[in-house]
C-alpha positions as CSV (number, residue, x, y, z in Angstrom):
1,M,-36.6,26.4,13.5
2,A,-33.4,27.9,12.2
3,K,-35.2,30.9,10.7
4,E,-37.4,31.4,13.8
5,N,-34.3,31.6,16.0
6,G,-32.2,33.8,13.7
7,F,-29.6,31.1,12.9
8,D,-27.6,31.3,9.7
9,G,-28.1,27.6,9.0
10,I,-27.7,24.1,10.4
11,D,-25.1,21.4,10.8
12,L,-25.9,17.7,9.9
13,A,-24.0,15.2,12.1
14,W,-25.7,12.1,10.8
15,Q,-24.9,9.0,13.0
16,F,-24.0,6.4,10.5
17,P,-22.8,2.9,11.7
18,V,-19.4,3.2,13.2
19,V,-16.2,1.3,12.6
20,N,-15.6,-1.3,15.3
21,E,-12.5,-1.0,17.4
22,K,-10.1,-3.9,17.1
23,K,-9.8,-6.2,20.0
24,E,-6.3,-5.5,21.3
25,K,-4.3,-7.0,24.1
26,H,-1.6,-4.9,25.7
27,T,1.5,-5.8,27.6
28,W,4.3,-3.5,28.6
29,G,5.4,-1.5,25.6
30,S,3.8,-3.7,22.9
31,F,0.7,-5.5,21.8
32,I,0.5,-9.3,21.7
33,H,-2.2,-9.2,19.1
34,K,-1.0,-7.5,15.9
35,V,-3.5,-5.2,14.2
36,A,-3.9,-5.9,10.5
37,K,-2.2,-3.5,8.1
38,T,-5.5,-2.7,6.6
39,V,-7.8,-0.1,8.2
40,G,-9.9,-2.8,9.6
41,I,-13.3,-1.5,8.6
42,T,-16.0,-4.0,9.5
43,S,-19.2,-2.2,8.7
44,K,-22.4,-4.3,9.2
45,D,-24.6,-2.0,7.1
46,S,-26.1,-4.1,4.3
47,K,-27.4,-1.0,2.5
48,E,-24.3,1.1,2.4
49,A,-24.7,2.3,-1.2
50,E,-28.4,3.0,-0.7
51,H,-27.8,5.0,2.4
52,K,-25.0,7.0,0.7
53,E,-27.3,8.0,-2.1
54,Q,-30.2,8.8,0.3
55,F,-27.9,11.0,2.4
56,T,-26.9,13.0,-0.6
57,A,-30.6,13.4,-1.5
58,L,-31.4,14.5,2.0
59,V,-28.6,17.2,2.0
60,R,-29.9,18.5,-1.4
61,E,-33.4,18.8,0.1
62,V,-32.3,20.5,3.3
63,K,-30.2,23.0,1.3
64,G,-33.2,23.9,-0.8
65,V,-35.3,24.5,2.3
66,L,-32.6,26.6,3.9
67,N,-32.2,28.7,0.8
68,A,-36.0,29.3,0.6
69,N,-36.0,30.5,4.2
70,N,-33.0,32.8,3.9
71,C,-30.8,30.5,6.1
72,P,-28.0,29.9,3.5
73,Y,-25.4,27.9,5.4
74,L,-25.3,24.1,5.6
75,S,-22.4,22.1,7.0
76,V,-22.0,18.3,7.4
77,S,-20.0,16.8,10.3
78,I,-18.2,13.5,9.8
79,L,-18.0,11.7,13.1
80,P,-14.6,10.1,14.1
81,H,-15.5,6.5,13.7
82,V,-17.6,6.6,10.5
83,N,-16.1,5.4,7.3
84,S,-16.3,8.5,5.1
85,S,-15.7,6.5,1.9
86,V,-18.8,4.4,2.5
87,Y,-21.3,7.1,3.3
88,F,-20.1,10.4,1.9
89,D,-20.2,11.3,-1.8
90,F,-18.0,14.4,-1.5
91,P,-18.3,15.5,-5.2
92,G,-22.1,15.1,-5.0
93,L,-22.4,16.7,-1.6
94,Q,-20.2,19.7,-1.9
95,K,-22.5,21.3,-4.4
96,Y,-24.9,21.9,-1.4
97,V,-22.5,21.9,1.6
98,D,-20.6,25.0,2.7
99,H,-18.1,22.9,4.7
100,F,-17.4,19.5,6.0
101,T,-16.3,19.3,9.7
102,L,-14.0,16.3,10.2
103,M,-14.4,15.3,13.9
104,T,-10.7,14.5,14.3
105,Y,-10.7,13.7,18.0
106,D,-12.0,10.9,20.2
107,F,-10.3,8.3,18.1
108,R,-9.5,6.5,21.4
109,T,-12.0,7.0,24.3
110,P,-12.6,5.1,27.6
111,D,-15.9,4.0,26.3
112,R,-14.5,2.4,23.2
113,V,-11.3,1.1,24.7
114,P,-11.8,1.0,28.5
115,K,-8.8,-1.1,29.3
116,L,-6.2,0.9,27.3
117,A,-5.4,4.6,27.9
118,D,-4.0,6.2,24.8
119,H,-3.8,9.4,22.8
120,A,-7.4,10.5,21.8
121,S,-6.5,12.7,18.8
122,P,-3.0,12.1,17.5
123,F,-1.8,14.1,14.5
124,K,0.0,11.3,12.7
125,F,0.0,7.5,12.5
126,V,3.1,6.6,14.4
127,Y,3.1,3.1,15.9
128,A,2.1,0.2,13.7
129,D,-0.1,-1.5,16.3
130,R,-2.7,1.3,16.2
131,L,-5.3,1.5,13.5
132,A,-3.8,3.5,10.6
133,W,-6.9,5.8,10.2
134,Q,-7.0,6.9,13.9
135,N,-5.2,10.2,13.3
136,I,-5.8,13.7,11.8
137,E,-3.5,13.4,8.9
138,S,-5.1,10.2,7.7
139,Q,-8.6,11.6,7.9
140,V,-7.8,14.7,5.9
141,N,-5.8,12.8,3.3
142,K,-8.7,10.3,2.9
143,A,-11.3,13.1,2.3
144,I,-9.1,14.8,-0.3
145,A,-8.5,11.4,-2.0
146,L,-12.3,11.1,-2.2
147,K,-12.4,14.3,-4.1
148,A,-13.4,16.6,-1.3
149,D,-12.7,20.3,-1.9
150,R,-9.9,20.9,0.6
151,T,-11.1,24.5,1.2
152,K,-14.3,23.1,2.5
153,L,-12.6,20.8,5.0
154,V,-12.8,22.0,8.6
155,L,-10.7,20.4,11.3
156,G,-12.6,19.6,14.5
157,I,-10.5,19.7,17.7
158,S,-11.6,19.3,21.3
159,T,-11.3,21.6,24.3
160,F,-11.5,18.7,26.7
161,G,-9.5,15.6,27.8
162,R,-10.4,12.0,27.7
163,T,-9.6,10.2,30.9
164,W,-8.9,6.7,32.1
165,K,-8.5,5.3,35.6
166,M,-4.9,4.1,36.4
167,D,-4.5,1.2,38.8
168,K,-1.7,-1.1,40.0
169,D,-1.4,-2.7,36.6
170,S,-0.8,0.7,34.8
171,G,2.9,0.9,35.6
172,K,4.6,4.1,36.9
173,S,5.9,5.8,33.7
174,G,2.6,7.0,32.4
175,A,3.9,6.4,28.8
176,P,1.0,5.3,26.6
177,P,-0.5,3.0,25.8
178,V,-1.3,2.3,29.4
179,N,-3.3,-0.5,31.0
180,A,-6.4,1.1,32.5
181,D,-9.5,0.3,34.5
182,G,-12.2,2.1,32.6
183,P,-13.1,5.8,32.5
184,G,-11.6,8.3,34.9
185,E,-13.6,9.9,37.7
186,E,-16.0,12.7,36.7
187,G,-15.0,16.3,36.9
188,T,-16.2,18.8,39.5
189,Y,-18.1,20.7,36.9
190,T,-18.6,18.5,33.9
191,K,-19.9,15.6,36.0
192,T,-19.1,13.0,33.3
193,E,-16.9,10.0,33.8
194,G,-14.0,9.8,31.2
195,L,-14.1,13.5,30.4
196,L,-12.6,16.6,31.9
197,A,-12.9,20.2,30.5
198,Y,-9.6,21.9,29.8
199,Y,-10.4,24.3,32.7
200,E,-10.7,21.2,35.0
201,I,-7.2,20.0,33.8
202,C,-5.0,23.1,33.4
203,P,-5.0,24.3,37.1
204,H,-3.6,21.0,38.3
205,L,-0.8,20.6,35.8
206,V,2.9,20.4,36.7
207,E,5.8,19.4,34.5
208,S,6.7,15.7,34.4
209,T,10.1,16.5,36.0
210,A,8.7,18.5,38.9
211,A,9.6,17.2,42.3
212,T,6.1,17.4,43.7
213,T,4.3,15.1,46.2
214,S,0.9,16.7,46.0
215,L,-1.8,14.2,45.3
216,T,-4.0,16.7,43.5
217,L,-1.6,17.5,40.6
218,Y,-1.2,15.9,37.2
219,R,2.2,15.4,35.6
220,R,2.1,17.0,32.2
221,V,4.1,15.2,29.4
222,P,4.4,17.2,26.1
223,D,5.1,15.5,22.8
224,A,8.4,16.6,21.4
225,S,7.7,14.9,18.1
226,K,4.4,16.8,17.7
227,N,2.8,13.6,16.3
228,L,0.7,12.3,19.2
229,G,-0.3,15.1,21.5
230,T,0.1,16.0,25.2
231,Y,-1.0,13.8,28.1
232,A,-0.9,14.0,31.9
233,F,-1.2,11.5,34.6
234,R,-1.4,10.9,38.4
235,L,-0.4,7.6,39.9
236,P,-2.8,5.9,42.3
237,K,-1.6,6.3,45.9
238,D,-3.3,5.6,49.2
239,D,-6.9,6.8,48.9
240,V,-6.2,9.0,45.8
241,K,-7.3,7.3,42.5
242,G,-4.9,7.4,39.6
243,I,-5.8,9.0,36.3
244,W,-4.5,9.2,32.7
245,I,-5.5,12.1,30.5
246,S,-5.2,12.8,26.8
247,F,-6.0,16.4,26.2
248,E,-5.8,19.4,23.9
249,E,-4.0,22.5,25.0
250,P,-3.0,25.8,23.3
251,E,0.3,24.4,22.0
252,T,-1.2,21.4,20.3
253,A,-4.1,23.5,19.0
254,K,-1.5,25.9,17.4
255,Q,0.1,23.0,15.7
256,K,-3.2,21.8,14.2
257,A,-4.1,25.4,13.1
258,T,-0.7,25.7,11.4
259,Y,-1.4,22.5,9.6
260,V,-4.8,23.8,8.4
261,K,-3.3,27.0,7.2
262,Q,-0.3,25.4,5.4
263,N,-2.6,22.9,3.6
264,N,-5.2,25.5,2.6
265,L,-8.0,23.8,4.5
266,G,-11.3,25.5,5.4
267,G,-10.7,26.2,9.1
268,I,-11.0,24.9,12.7
269,A,-14.1,24.0,14.6
270,L,-13.8,23.9,18.4
271,M,-15.8,21.2,20.3
272,D,-16.8,23.2,22.2
273,L,-16.3,26.7,23.6
274,S,-17.9,26.0,26.9
275,L,-15.1,23.5,27.8
276,D,-12.2,25.9,27.0
277,D,-10.9,28.0,30.0
278,A,-13.6,30.7,29.6
279,R,-12.8,32.3,33.0
280,G,-9.0,32.2,32.8
281,L,-8.6,29.9,35.7
282,C,-5.1,28.7,34.6
283,D,-3.2,31.9,33.9
284,A,-5.9,34.7,33.7
285,N,-6.0,34.1,29.9
286,R,-9.6,33.5,28.9
287,Y,-10.3,31.1,26.1
288,P,-6.7,30.1,25.6
289,I,-7.4,27.3,23.1
290,L,-9.7,29.5,21.0
291,K,-7.1,32.3,21.0
292,A,-4.3,30.0,20.1
293,V,-6.2,28.8,17.0
294,K,-7.4,32.3,16.0
295,N,-3.9,33.8,16.2
296,I,-2.6,31.3,13.8
297,L,-5.5,31.4,11.3
């Protein structure tokens, strides 16, 4: 199929069993239930070693078929909640793989944690009550520790926001983690609860200090520490539902691209172009997240 359609190759995003989310209970500013200091991996796969070996064999076969059909490129995507040390033999795989895409986003989503709104793709591990692997730096360091060639590691970043519904128990500050009531309402164009494209977010942003009473706007709160990411929120009022959004924007994308460049990683993968601001709805600048990344790299 790749050859018939003129593609350069394929990407394997194998859906191995995922790491379960810890059951966490949140009260204002802290968690009652303390998360263990370990990474909390609770895989139920009884054939981990066998599946790891079989995946390497599959990749070897796929690479051979691609080469025979003049489709030379093969990449492997590592999904955000898969334990890479269990299923990926980096030294064995990288003989056949051109790059590994680390899906370093969606660490927290309204599907996995419906009652707790939080940063979806933080850069660093900051507060101790969050699982230590749920951040970009941890995922990259882990892959390198497992003998992955850093020049083959590609950082996956999103062009969308993950959203939760705010209610009367969410408080008024918006500072995460925030008590929530499941996924936020679907967007006008994306039509998916819990997700908004960047172009569905950016036209409605105002700074958190703005004296606005409009019920259609989201208060944007940047992260001065550059460790967690930007979020925005709108409190529930009258017939307007509240929403909390963790999202990628050009500034945070620049930070991640700079990290990639400084650490000699393989590059950036955007997930995906269609959710960036392709029409320049925000400031007449088309594909602002893509351009922010490209200008750094």
